[in-house]
C-alpha positions as CSV (number, residue, x, y, z in Angstrom):
1,X,103.8,83.7,105.4
2,X,100.9,82.2,107.3
3,X,99.9,85.0,109.7
4,X,100.5,88.7,110.2
5,X,100.1,90.5,113.6
6,X,100.6,94.3,113.4
7,X,100.9,96.5,116.5
8,X,101.2,100.2,115.9
9,X,101.1,103.4,118.0
10,X,100.2,106.6,116.2
11,X,102.0,109.9,117.1
12,X,99.8,112.4,115.3
13,X,101.9,115.4,116.4
14,X,105.0,114.0,114.7
15,X,103.0,112.2,112.0
16,X,104.8,108.9,112.9
17,X,103.6,105.3,113.3
18,X,105.8,103.2,115.6
19,X,105.5,99.5,116.4
20,X,106.2,96.1,115.1
21,X,104.8,93.3,113.0
22,X,105.1,89.6,113.8
23,X,105.1,87.4,110.7
24,X,104.6,83.6,111.0
25,X,106.5,81.8,108.4
26,X,106.8,78.3,107.0
27,X,110.3,77.6,105.7
28,X,109.5,75.3,102.8
29,X,112.9,75.1,101.1
30,X,115.5,73.1,103.1
31,X,118.6,75.1,103.9
32,X,116.9,78.5,103.6
33,X,118.9,81.0,105.7
34,X,117.4,84.3,104.5
35,X,113.9,85.7,104.4
36,X,113.4,88.6,101.9
37,X,110.6,91.1,102.4
38,X,109.6,94.3,100.5
39,X,109.9,97.6,102.4
40,X,109.5,101.3,101.6
41,X,110.3,104.3,103.8
42,X,110.7,102.3,107.0
43,X,113.2,103.0,109.9
44,X,114.0,99.5,111.0
45,X,115.8,99.5,114.3
46,X,115.9,95.8,115.1
47,X,114.8,92.4,113.7
48,X,114.2,89.3,115.8
49,X,113.3,85.7,115.1
50,X,111.3,83.3,117.3
51,X,113.2,80.2,118.2
52,X,111.2,77.9,120.4
53,X,110.5,79.9,123.5
54,X,112.0,83.3,123.0
55,X,112.8,86.1,120.6
56,X,116.4,86.3,119.4
57,X,118.0,89.3,117.7
58,X,119.0,88.4,114.2
59,X,121.0,90.2,111.5
60,X,119.4,92.0,108.7
61,X,120.2,94.4,105.9
62,X,118.4,96.6,103.5
63,X,119.2,96.3,99.8
64,X,119.5,99.1,97.2
65,X,116.7,101.6,97.3
66,X,114.5,101.9,94.3
67,X,112.2,105.0,94.0
68,X,109.3,102.9,92.9
69,X,109.9,99.4,94.4
70,X,111.4,100.5,97.7
71,X,114.1,98.3,99.4
72,X,114.4,94.6,100.0
73,X,114.8,93.6,103.6
74,X,117.1,90.6,104.0
75,X,116.6,88.8,107.4
76,X,118.8,86.0,108.6
77,X,116.8,82.9,109.7
78,X,117.3,79.3,110.7
79,X,115.4,76.4,109.2
80,X,113.6,76.1,112.5
81,X,112.5,79.8,112.5
82,X,108.7,80.0,113.0
83,X,108.3,83.8,113.2
84,X,110.1,87.0,112.7
85,X,109.5,90.4,114.3
């Protein structure tokens, strides 16, 4: 990861943060098709990857939940992927 841009909106009445994070990535291993991130207690509704000039929805899944470590988030990427959201 080379850059993180976090955009959140706080709903104090519901005690909820909503928003997104843009992560700039450098794919350093040729043939890489999955980016794995750590998560904990997140409601992830959609994941996108930046491909040249536009955001493209991409598949993702959450791994097994661990009480201490949280869940791994597996995001499908292409070797040309520059950012994920």
